[in-house]
C-alpha positions, 0 to 999 in steps of 0.5 A: 498500499506504501507504493501505492501512496507513493506512486499516487503522489507522483502522479498528482505532482504529474498532474500539476505539471504535465501539458498532458495531464494524467488522469486516476482510474476511478478504482485508483482515486477509490483507493487513493481516497481511501489512504489518504484521510480514510474518506472510504473504507474497503466495505464502501470501495466494493459498493462502488466497484458493484455499482460500476458493474451492475451500471455498465452491464445491465444497462449496455445489454438492453441498449443492444437488445432494442438497437438490434430489434430496430435495426432488425425491423428497419432493412434500409438502415440495417444496410446502411450501418452494414455499408458504412461499417464494411467501407470504415473497417476497410481502410485497416484490413477489417482491424476495427481501430478506435478511430474507425469506430469515431468514423461511424457517424451514422451508426452513431446516430443510430444508436443515439435514436435508439437511446431515444426511444428506448433509453436502458435508465428511462427515470432519475431522482433528484433532491431539491436542494431550494425551492423551485417555481413551476409555472403555478407551483412550487415545490418545496425544498427537500423533496424528490423530483422523478424525472422520466426520461422514456417520456421526454424524450417522446415529447412532441413538442421537441421531436416531431412524430416521437415515435417514430425511429428516424436516425437523422434527427442526430443529423448536425444541422438539426441537432443544432440549437436544439434544448439540450435536456431534451435528450439525456440518454445518461442523465445530465449535469454532475450526476451523469452517467461517467461511463457514458463515453465507454459505452457509446464506444461498446455499443457501436463496437458490438454493433459493428461487428454483429451487422458485418457478420450478420443479417438481422431479421426480427423474429418479435415486432418491436411494436408489440413491446411491452415495457417493464420499468424497473431499475433498467427499461427491459421487455416483458415478452421476448423480443427476438432477433434471428441472426443469418450469416452473411455469406 
């Protein structure tokens, strides 16, 4: 542990003096907090790690399920994704890199539109630190407010034809000037999801390899989905997709 404490202090000095500041991982920060002032104990660290593992596993799985179901329904979208993936991966002899993932502009829009319709975390809760006036109502400080992300994402005030799957909603010219809190699949503000960039890379990586190697066909229609709103958004009934190998 002494070695870690020394390396932590050295990294802090590096952060101060280096142009390219080295950032500690979340686990390193937690361990450092336990060493410097006992701000957290071993059990607290374990609980935080459990949270990271759960949030990154179930939410991503649900996002993939709904995205693949949408792509299976919209064959034209699926083929356009496949064309983009094949074109970009061909540059690196089909070895997918981080730089390649960042070039998937159409796939990026498709995933964002899927998350708009089916956000993995459908509700978030915040405790008010001061009184809040909403039209003719005063919500007192200390009240717990629920933000139903699923409904926000389908509000026709911000999203014309809100139930229609349309990735072009996220074209740069359409996003420009859009109300920022009308799209919050990863929450927003200082309590937003710390893994949202990683999640988007993970989703792109998995979807890219799937559509490159398989044609997707719907077995259960996503139009008939029955939503179960637990900690994450899920389907009560099976939502199956057929994978047909690309020859």
